[in-house]
C-alpha positions as CSV (number, residue, x, y, z in Angstrom):
1,M,151.7,94.9,92.3
2,G,149.9,92.7,89.7
3,T,151.1,94.7,86.4
4,E,152.4,91.5,84.4
5,L,150.5,91.5,81.3
6,F,148.9,88.3,80.3
7,A,149.3,88.2,76.7
8,G,146.2,86.9,74.7
9,R,142.9,85.8,75.9
10,M,142.6,84.3,79.7
11,T,139.9,83.9,82.0
12,A,139.1,83.9,85.7
13,E,140.4,80.8,87.1
14,A,137.2,80.6,89.6
15,E,134.6,78.0,88.8
16,G,132.4,77.4,92.0
17,E,130.1,79.6,93.4
18,V,131.1,83.8,93.6
19,T,129.6,86.4,96.0
20,V,130.0,89.7,94.6
21,F,129.8,93.0,97.1
22,L,129.8,96.1,95.5
23,I,130.5,98.9,98.3
24,G,130.9,102.7,97.8
25,M,130.6,106.2,98.5
26,R,129.8,109.4,97.1
27,I,130.8,112.8,98.1
28,N,128.1,115.0,97.9
29,R,130.1,118.1,99.2
30,F,133.6,118.2,99.1
31,R,134.1,120.7,101.8
32,A,132.9,118.3,104.0
33,L,135.8,116.8,104.7
34,R,134.6,115.7,108.2
35,S,131.8,113.6,107.1
36,W,133.5,111.9,104.4
37,L,137.1,111.4,105.1
38,P,136.3,109.0,108.1
39,V,134.3,106.8,105.8
40,F,137.2,106.6,103.0
41,K,140.0,105.9,105.9
42,A,137.8,103.0,107.1
43,M,138.0,100.8,104.1
44,P,141.7,100.0,103.6
45,R,141.5,99.2,107.2
46,M,138.6,96.1,106.4
47,L,140.5,95.4,103.3
48,R,144.0,94.9,104.8
49,E,142.5,92.8,107.8
50,L,140.7,90.8,105.0
51,S,143.9,90.2,102.9
52,Q,145.7,89.0,105.6
53,D,143.3,86.7,107.1
54,K,143.4,83.8,104.8
55,G,140.5,82.4,106.0
56,S,138.2,85.4,105.9
57,G,136.3,84.3,102.8
58,M,137.4,87.2,100.9
59,L,139.1,85.9,97.5
60,G,140.0,89.5,96.0
61,Y,138.8,93.0,95.9
62,Q,139.5,95.6,92.7
63,L,139.2,99.5,93.8
64,L,137.1,101.8,91.5
65,F,136.9,105.9,90.9
66,G,133.8,107.3,89.2
67,A,135.5,110.8,89.5
68,P,134.6,112.8,90.6
69,R,133.0,112.3,93.5
70,V,132.5,108.3,93.8
71,L,134.6,105.6,95.1
72,Y,133.6,101.8,95.2
73,V,135.3,98.4,96.0
74,V,134.4,95.4,94.6
75,Q,134.9,92.4,96.6
76,Y,134.6,88.7,95.3
77,W,133.7,86.3,98.4
78,D,133.8,82.5,98.2
79,S,130.2,82.4,100.3
80,H,127.7,85.2,101.0
81,E,127.7,83.1,104.4
82,R,131.1,84.6,104.4
83,L,130.6,88.0,104.0
84,L,127.4,88.1,106.1
85,E,130.0,86.5,109.0
86,Y,132.3,89.3,108.3
87,A,130.1,92.4,108.1
88,S,128.4,91.1,112.2
89,A,131.7,89.8,114.0
90,Q,132.2,91.7,117.2
91,D,136.2,91.4,116.6
92,K,136.7,92.7,113.4
93,E,137.2,96.1,111.5
94,H,133.6,96.2,110.5
95,R,131.3,96.8,113.1
96,P,133.1,99.7,114.9
97,A,133.5,101.3,111.1
98,W,130.0,100.7,110.9
99,A,128.5,102.3,114.1
100,A,130.7,105.4,113.6
101,F,129.1,105.5,110.2
102,N,125.7,105.2,111.1
103,R,126.6,108.2,113.9
104,R,128.1,110.3,111.1
105,M,125.5,110.0,108.8
106,R,123.3,111.0,111.2
107,E,125.1,114.5,111.9
108,G,126.1,115.3,108.1
109,R,123.0,115.7,106.6
110,G,123.3,114.3,103.2
111,K,127.4,115.5,102.6
112,V,128.1,111.7,102.1
113,G,126.4,109.1,100.1
114,F,127.0,105.3,100.9
115,W,125.7,102.2,98.9
116,H,126.3,98.5,98.7
117,E,125.1,95.8,96.4
118,T,125.2,91.5,96.9
119,Y,125.1,89.2,94.1
120,V,125.6,85.4,94.9
121,V,126.4,84.3,91.7
122,P,126.0,80.4,91.2
123,A,128.8,77.9,89.9
124,G,128.1,78.1,86.0
125,A,126.7,81.3,86.0
126,H,129.7,83.5,85.6
127,E,132.1,84.4,82.6
128,A,135.4,86.8,82.1
129,V,137.5,87.3,79.8
130,Y,140.6,89.6,79.9
131,I,142.7,90.3,77.0
132,N,146.2,91.7,77.1
133,M,145.6,92.4,80.9
134,P,147.1,92.2,83.7
135,A,145.1,90.3,86.6
136,F,141.7,92.1,87.0
137,G,138.5,92.1,88.9
138,L,137.6,87.9,89.2
139,G,140.8,87.0,87.5
140,K,142.8,88.8,89.7
141,A,141.1,87.1,92.9
142,T,141.1,83.8,91.9
143,G,144.0,83.6,89.2
144,V,143.7,83.5,85.4
145,V,143.5,80.5,82.9
146,P,144.2,80.6,79.1
147,V,140.0,81.1,77.5
148,G,140.6,77.5,75.9
149,R,140.7,75.6,79.1
150,R,137.2,77.0,80.0
151,G,136.0,76.8,76.7
152,D,136.2,79.5,73.7
153,R,133.4,81.0,73.9
154,A,131.4,83.0,76.3
155,A,128.4,80.5,76.2
156,D,130.7,77.8,76.5
157,R,132.0,79.3,80.0
158,L,128.8,80.0,81.0
159,S,127.7,76.3,81.8
160,L,125.0,76.6,84.3
161,K,124.6,73.4,85.2
162,K,121.4,71.7,86.3
163,A,121.1,69.8,89.3
């Protein structure tokens, strides 16, 4: 699973707008399994659903851990509209998971924390570099190309174009 190393300097192939969605949980009380385990188990179902639906708008994701208490996912979307569409869809995994999570939060009295952040990044306002790495982050979501194709310096790749 994505362990091929790309030698040298690579950059993400993404050139258009990207929506970056960070979502995570913090285990405040490890022994309160009933409070945090269902939250932990819900995310893989949603990621699987989104990954299998090529039209969902999710380009890819990266799982990250802030040991020992924080687990989070960085998701890359082709637009914020598609992210919001998924979040509100009645027939997708998110809605029932969100309702159950809210019930659990009211009952749990602070045993698990939750957070999310959304960033809409316009075309030309993002850049990435990966050196001797397997596909990772935005590069994993959109593919990688040699740095020279998009500019040798970060300033070249961050070409904010005025309309």
